[in-house]
C-alpha positions in Angstrom: -0.3 17.5 6.4 -0.2 19.4 9.7 -3.4 17.8 11.0 -1.7 14.4 10.8 1.3 15.3 13.0 1.7 12.9 16.0 -1.0 10.6 14.6 -0.4 6.9 13.8 0.1 5.6 10.2 0.6 1.9 9.3 2.5 1.2 6.1 2.7 -2.4 4.8 5.5 -3.6 2.6 7.8 -0.9 4.0 11.2 -2.6 3.7 11.8 -1.4 0.1 10.5 0.6 -2.8 7.3 2.5 -2.6 6.5 1.4 1.0 9.9 2.5 2.3 9.5 5.9 0.6 6.0 6.3 2.1 7.1 5.4 5.6 10.0 7.9 5.4 7.8 10.7 4.0 5.1 10.3 6.7 7.6 10.3 9.5 9.2 13.4 8.0 5.8 15.0 8.2 5.7 14.2 11.9 3.5 11.1 12.0 4.1 8.0 14.1 4.8 5.4 11.5 4.5 1.7 12.0 6.6 0.1 9.2 5.6 -3.5 8.4 7.3 -6.1 6.3 8.9 -9.6 6.6 12.5 -8.4 6.3 13.2 -7.1 9.8 16.8 -6.2 9.1 15.8 -3.6 6.6 13.0 -2.3 8.8 15.4 -1.9 11.7 17.7 0.2 9.5 14.8 2.3 8.6 13.8 2.7 12.2 17.3 3.9 13.1 17.2 6.5 10.3 13.8 7.6 11.6 15.4 8.9 14.8 16.5 11.9 12.9 13.0 12.7 11.5 10.3 15.0 12.9 8.0 12.0 13.6 8.9 8.5 14.6 9.4 5.2 12.8 8.9 1.8 14.5 9.6 -1.5 12.8 7.2 -4.5 13.0 8.0 -7.8 11.4 4.8 -9.1 9.9 3.9 -11.5 7.1 1.2 -9.5 5.3 -0.4 -12.7 4.0 -0.9 -14.2 7.5 -4.2 -13.2 9.1 -3.0 -14.2 12.6 0.2 -12.1 12.4 -1.8 -9.2 11.0 -4.2 -9.2 14.0 -1.5 -9.5 16.6 0.7 -6.8 14.9 -2.2 -4.3 14.8 -2.8 -4.8 18.5 0.9 -4.3 19.2 0.8 -1.1 17.2 -2.2 0.1 19.2 -0.3 -0.7 22.5 3.0 1.0 21.4 1.8 4.0 19.4 -1.9 4.4 19.8 -5.0 4.1 17.6 -4.4 4.1 13.8 -5.5 7.1 11.8 -3.9 6.2 8.4 -3.5 2.8 6.8 -1.4 2.4 3.6 -2.0 -1.0 2.1 1.1 -1.2 0.0 2.4 -4.8 0.4 2.1 -6.8 -2.8 3.8 -9.6 -4.8 4.5 -9.4 -8.5 5.7 -12.9 -9.3 6.3 -13.9 -12.9 4.1 -17.0 -13.5 1.9 -18.1 -16.3 -1.7 -19.1 -15.5 -0.8 -22.7 -16.4 2.2 -22.9 -14.0 1.8 -25.8 -11.7 4.3 -24.6 -9.1 2.8 -25.1 -5.6 2.0 -22.2 -3.4 3.3 -19.2 -5.4 -0.1 -18.3 -6.9 -1.8 -18.7 -3.5 0.8 -16.5 -1.8 0.2 -13.7 -4.3 -3.5 -13.6 -3.7 -3.1 -14.0 0.1 -0.7 -10.9 0.1 -2.3 -8.7 -2.5 -5.9 -9.3 -1.7 -6.6 -11.2 1.6 -3.9 -9.3 3.4 -5.2 -6.0 2.2 -8.7 -6.9 3.3 -7.6 -8.1 6.7 -5.6 -5.0 7.5 -8.5 -2.8 6.4 -11.0 -4.7 8.6 -8.8 -4.3 11.7 -8.1 -0.6 10.9 -11.7 0.3 10.4 -12.7 -1.5 13.6 -10.0 0.3 15.5 -10.9 3.7 14.0 -14.6 3.2 15.1 -13.7 2.0 18.6 -11.4 5.0 19.2 -13.5 7.6 17.5 -11.1 8.3 14.7 -13.8 9.9 12.5 -11.4 11.3 9.9 -9.3 8.2 9.3 -7.9 7.5 5.8 -7.2 4.2 4.1 -5.0 4.2 0.9 -4.7 1.2 -1.2 -1.6 1.1 -3.5 -3.3 -0.3 -6.6 -1.8 -0.4 -10.2 -2.8 0.7 -13.7 -3.0 -3.1 -14.2 -6.0 -3.0 -11.9 -8.1 -1.1 -14.5 -7.5 -3.2 -17.6 -8.6 -6.5 -18.9 -5.7 -7.0 -21.4 -2.5 -8.3 -19.9 0.8 -9.9 -21.1 1.5 -13.5 -20.3 3.1 -14.0 -16.9 1.4 -11.3 -15.0 -2.2 -12.5 -15.2 -2.5 -13.4 -11.5 -1.0 -10.1 -10.5 -3.3 -8.1 -12.7 -6.3 -10.1 -11.5 -5.4 -9.4 -7.9 -5.2 -5.6 -8.7 -8.6 -5.7 -10.4 -9.9 -7.1 -7.2 -8.3 -4.2 -5.3 -10.2 -1.8 -7.6 -13.5 -3.5 -6.8 -12.8 -3.8 -3.1 -11.7 -0.1 -2.8 -14.9 1.2 -4.4 -17.1 -1.3 -2.5 -15.6 -0.2 0.8 -16.1 3.4 0.0 -19.7 2.8 -0.7 -20.2 0.6 2.4 -18.7 3.3 4.7 -20.8 5.9 3.1 -24.0 3.9 3.8 -22.8 3.7 7.4 -22.5 7.5 7.5 -18.7 7.2 8.2 -16.3 9.9 7.3 -13.3 7.5 6.9 -11.9 8.2 3.5 -10.8 5.6 1.0 -8.3 6.2 -1.8 -6.9 4.0 -4.6 -3.5 5.0 -5.9 -2.7 3.4 -9.3 0.9 3.8 -10.4 2.3 3.1 -13.8 5.7 1.6 -14.2 7.8 2.3 -11.0 11.5 1.6 -10.7 11.6 -0.9 -7.7 12.8 -4.4 -6.9 9.4 -5.6 -8.0 10.3 -5.4 -11.7 13.8 -7.0 -11.4 12.5 -10.2 -13.0 11.3 -8.4 -16.1 13.6 -7.1 -19.0 12.1 -3.6 -19.0 14.4 -1.6 -16.8 15.5 1.4 -18.8 13.3 0.5 -21.8 10.4 2.8 -21.0 10.0 5.9 -18.9 9.7 4.9 -15.2 8.6 6.6 -12.0 10.5 6.7 -8.8 8.9 5.6 -5.5 9.1 9.2 -4.3 6.8 10.2 -7.2 4.1 8.0 -5.8 4.6 9.5 -2.4 3.6 12.9 -3.9 0.3 11.5 -4.8 -0.3 10.1 -1.3 0.6 13.3 0.4 -1.8 15.1 -1.9 -4.6 12.7 -1.1 -3.9 13.1 2.6 -3.7 16.9 2.4 -7.0 17.8 0.8 -9.8 19.2 3.0 -11.7 16.8 5.1 -14.8 17.2 2.9 -12.9 15.9 -0.2 -12.2 12.3 -0.9 -9.7 11.6 -3.6 -11.2 8.2 -4.7 -8.8 7.3 -7.4 -5.5 8.7 -8.5 -3.6 7.3 -11.4 0.1 8.3 -11.6 2.1 7.5 -14.8 5.5 8.6 -16.1 5.4 11.2 -18.9 5.9 9.4 -22.2 5.3 6.0 -20.7 3.3 3.2 -22.2 0.8 0.8 -20.8 1.5 -2.8 -21.4 5.3 -2.2 -20.9 5.7 -5.8 -19.6 5.1 -7.1 -23.1 8.3 -8.4 -24.6 9.2 -7.1 -28.1 
């Protein structure tokens, strides 16, 4: 991780869970971390704690489903910290809803955050890396084991569909950049069940083995730490003794 010291990393969805753990870890490794989320109060607390780390942490309030906010925030990060070398697309919504639910807006918000937001951040990051000659940049998408399966329990169909899209988009971007002779690396990290706020709506806490956010951080540090000629394209991280489909009610 030494080569990333003093370089800029953007972490979306950094106010809790996996995103918060990632932001902390990268700052502890000496990176300049832009921590993005909607809950500014939590980000400000994280920024304060970052003052005691090797690197720096700076909070940015940003709705990761809003393309205009994403564009302006990325420009603010460039002005404050410098060009971006690492992008961690972590922000996501897991909202319990059936496919027949007629609630207005919730389904759209999920796709705008999990898919459109991820694509928009990636577009701005790649553009910035090219413009500022960041030839060894790295984009990591926090996917899910749900992004690699077609069988899902009722209530999480939209979430799983959005993560399947992340799988396709990640692989497509990797191939597109390869055709452009770019050395920007693309990684998909697919966690199994992780103990975060995201699963609070589901009666599964404690029923099955679960990972901690810090376990996912280990995978990210590994992907960032390998030699520049190696691209960790896909990394699946599951708890020992865990089971896929743990969202199914017994």
